[in-house]
C-alpha positions in Angstrom: 96.9 96.2 103.5 94.3 97.4 106.1 91.3 94.6 106.9 88.2 94.8 105.4 85.7 97.4 106.8 82.4 96.7 105.3 81.2 93.5 107.5 79.1 94.3 110.3 80.5 95.0 113.7 80.6 91.7 115.5 78.9 91.7 118.8 81.8 91.4 121.8 82.6 88.1 123.6 83.8 87.6 126.7 87.7 88.1 126.7 87.7 90.4 124.0 90.3 93.2 124.4 88.6 96.7 125.5 87.7 98.7 122.4 90.3 101.9 122.2 88.7 104.9 122.7 89.5 107.1 119.3 89.4 110.5 118.1 89.3 109.8 114.3 89.6 113.5 112.8 92.0 115.9 114.4 94.6 118.3 112.4 97.9 119.7 113.6 99.8 122.6 111.7 103.1 124.6 112.5 103.0 128.2 110.7 106.9 128.2 111.3 106.9 125.4 108.7 104.2 126.1 106.5 101.6 128.5 106.2 97.7 127.7 106.4 96.0 130.2 104.1 92.8 129.1 105.0 92.9 130.3 108.3 94.0 133.9 107.5 91.1 136.0 108.9 90.4 133.7 111.7 92.0 134.5 114.8 91.1 131.4 116.8 93.3 129.3 114.2 95.8 131.4 112.6 99.1 129.9 115.2 100.7 126.9 115.7 98.5 123.6 116.9 100.5 120.5 118.0 99.3 117.3 120.0 101.0 118.6 123.1 98.3 121.2 122.8 95.7 119.0 122.2 97.0 115.8 124.8 95.4 117.4 127.9 92.0 117.2 126.6 92.5 113.9 125.4 93.6 112.9 128.5 90.8 114.2 130.4 88.3 112.6 128.2 90.1 109.3 128.2 90.9 109.2 124.5 93.7 105.9 124.0 94.0 106.8 120.1 93.9 109.5 117.2 93.7 109.7 113.7 95.8 112.9 112.3 94.0 114.6 108.9 96.2 116.4 106.5 95.4 120.2 105.9 97.7 121.1 103.1 98.0 119.4 99.5 101.6 118.4 99.8 103.7 115.5 100.2 106.0 116.7 102.7 103.1 117.4 105.0 102.2 113.9 105.0 105.5 112.8 105.3 105.6 114.8 108.7 102.6 113.5 109.7 103.5 110.1 109.3 107.0 110.8 111.4 104.7 112.2 114.2 103.1 109.0 114.0 106.3 107.1 114.9 107.0 109.2 117.7 103.9 110.3 119.7 101.7 108.3 121.9 98.3 109.2 120.7 98.6 109.5 117.1 98.0 105.8 115.7 97.2 106.5 111.7 97.3 109.5 109.0 95.0 110.4 106.7 97.5 112.0 104.3 97.5 114.0 100.7 98.6 113.0 97.3 97.7 114.0 93.7 95.2 111.8 92.6 95.2 113.3 89.2 99.0 112.5 88.4 99.6 109.5 85.9 102.3 108.3 88.7 99.7 108.2 91.5 100.5 104.5 92.3 104.2 105.2 92.6 103.5 108.1 94.7 101.4 106.2 97.3 104.1 103.5 97.4 106.9 106.3 98.3 104.6 107.5 100.9 104.4 104.0 102.5 108.2 103.3 102.2 109.8 103.0 105.7 108.7 102.2 109.1 106.8 105.4 109.4 104.6 104.8 106.3 102.5 101.8 108.2 100.7 104.5 110.1 99.2 105.7 106.6 96.0 104.7 106.5 94.1 106.9 103.9 94.2 109.6 101.2 92.3 113.0 101.3 91.8 116.1 99.3 89.6 119.3 100.0 87.3 118.5 97.0 85.3 121.7 98.8 88.1 124.0 97.4 87.5 122.7 93.6 84.8 124.7 91.5 83.7 121.6 89.6 80.7 120.0 91.7 81.6 116.8 89.6 85.4 116.5 90.5 84.9 113.0 91.4 83.4 112.0 88.3 86.7 112.9 86.3 88.3 110.3 84.7 92.0 111.2 86.0 90.5 111.2 90.0 88.6 108.1 89.3 92.0 106.3 88.2 93.6 108.0 91.4 90.5 106.6 93.5 91.3 103.2 92.2 94.9 103.3 93.0 94.0 104.1 96.8 92.0 101.4 96.8 94.5 99.2 95.6 97.1 100.7 98.1 94.6 99.4 100.7 93.8 102.8 102.0 90.7 104.4 102.8 89.6 107.7 100.6 88.2 110.2 102.6 85.6 112.6 101.5 85.6 116.2 102.3 83.0 117.9 100.3 80.3 121.3 100.1 76.7 120.4 100.2 76.5 120.6 96.3 79.1 118.2 95.7 77.7 115.2 98.0 75.6 114.3 95.3 78.7 113.1 93.1 80.3 111.8 96.2 77.3 109.5 96.5 77.7 108.7 93.0 81.3 107.7 93.4 80.6 105.9 96.6 78.0 103.7 94.5 79.9 103.1 91.4 83.1 102.2 93.1 82.5 99.4 95.6 86.2 98.5 95.4 87.1 101.8 97.2 86.7 102.3 101.0 85.4 105.8 101.4 84.8 107.7 104.9 82.8 110.6 104.6 84.2 113.4 106.2 81.9 115.8 108.5 78.7 113.9 107.5 79.0 116.1 104.2 78.7 119.4 105.8 75.0 119.2 105.8 73.2 123.0 105.9 71.1 122.9 109.0 67.7 124.2 108.2 64.6 122.8 107.1 65.5 122.8 103.4 69.3 121.5 103.9 68.3 118.9 106.2 65.6 117.5 103.9 67.9 117.3 100.8 71.2 116.0 102.9 68.5 113.3 104.6 67.7 112.0 101.3 71.5 111.9 100.2 72.3 110.2 103.2 69.8 107.5 103.1 71.3 106.6 99.4 74.6 106.7 100.7 73.9 104.1 103.3 72.7 101.5 100.6 76.6 101.3 99.9 78.2 99.2 102.6 81.8 101.0 101.6 81.5 103.9 103.2 81.4 105.4 107.1 80.6 108.8 108.3 82.6 110.8 110.5 80.5 112.4 113.2 82.5 115.2 113.4 82.8 119.2 112.1 79.1 119.7 112.9 79.9 122.1 116.0 80.9 124.8 113.4 77.9 124.0 111.2 75.5 126.0 113.8 76.0 128.6 115.9 75.6 127.9 118.7 76.0 124.3 118.8 73.1 123.1 121.0 71.7 119.5 121.6 68.7 120.6 120.0 70.3 121.7 116.6 72.4 118.8 116.0 70.1 116.1 116.7 68.4 115.8 113.7 71.9 115.0 111.9 72.5 112.8 114.3 69.3 110.9 114.4 69.1 110.4 110.7 72.9 109.3 110.5 72.2 106.6 113.5 68.7 105.5 111.6 70.5 105.2 108.2 73.9 104.2 108.7 73.4 102.9 112.1 76.4 103.4 114.8 78.5 100.7 113.5 79.7 103.1 110.6 79.6 106.2 112.4 82.8 107.3 114.2 83.5 110.4 116.7 86.0 113.0 115.3 86.5 116.1 117.3 87.8 118.7 114.2 90.1 119.8 116.7 91.5 122.8 116.3 88.9 123.7 113.8 86.4 123.1 116.0 87.3 126.1 118.1 85.6 128.4 115.9 82.7 126.9 118.0 83.3 125.1 121.0 86.5 123.8 122.9 87.4 120.1 122.9 85.5 119.2 126.1 82.3 120.5 124.9 82.3 118.9 121.5 82.9 115.3 123.1 80.4 116.3 125.9 77.8 117.3 123.3 78.8 113.9 121.2 78.0 112.0 124.1 74.7 113.4 124.9 73.9 112.9 121.2 74.3 109.6 121.6 73.3 108.5 125.0 70.1 106.4 124.1 72.7 104.0 122.4 73.8 100.8 124.1 77.4 100.4 125.8 78.5 98.2 122.2 77.1 100.6 119.9 78.5 103.8 122.1 82.0 101.7 121.9 81.3 101.8 118.1 80.9 105.4 117.7 83.8 106.0 120.0 86.3 103.4 118.6 85.4 100.1 117.1 84.1 101.9 113.7 87.4 103.6 113.5 89.4 100.5 114.9 88.0 98.5 112.1 87.8 100.9 109.4 91.4 102.0 109.9 93.1 98.9 111.4 93.7 100.7 115.0 94.6 98.3 117.4 94.7 100.0 120.6 
């Protein structure tokens, strides 16, 4: 069972251990093991990516720990990611996949957590953005699955399109027993109209204490990524949620469609440069550490 994550982040006290610096969102995949159909036509992504490919950037940027996130709707991939976490010095947590709509979802979750490697499972995600129904999260079978995720002590990660964000906000508000993390800040449309609608929804979302948001994936929402285009999103998130409910994620290697890892983290550092040291540590580690139970 993961620790509760909805309490305000406590101020540091003398003698507290240093906060681990965490990348809370990246992927790996091996095309020799499993195809990634969504990368077809994306030359930058249509190859194998391993943690060893990422490690030099993690080391350059003093990243102590990472959360690896599923890309395929298969429990076999989740088992592989758990095995990776058991062996790799950087990967401390896994957000995997299971079929929320299966009547046996409780047993499925228990099976994923069996064995020593299963302890790294901290959350479940489904690519809701691939579902045609903008109200998918409100389906009774999905709601049953979300409650099973919460009962297992896991986070549920929300990967949604902008038109699905209202349903995501509704799910967060009506399922207070479920701890949610919104991936990529809900994939906002970065123009005047899109940001206005997104800002209203983020304000609604922030009223529910059972959700955190990943400061991730924004570089691929605008081309080329730049401080002046990304700053309005970050300012909204900091204003309505605060740094203690935000967590940095690179979204590597998907970020490579717009920028290399070093540029992504440099942009993120610049976007939060006015925070205090304690608040900065929250975005770059303490929030993820608390939400996922990562201890250095």
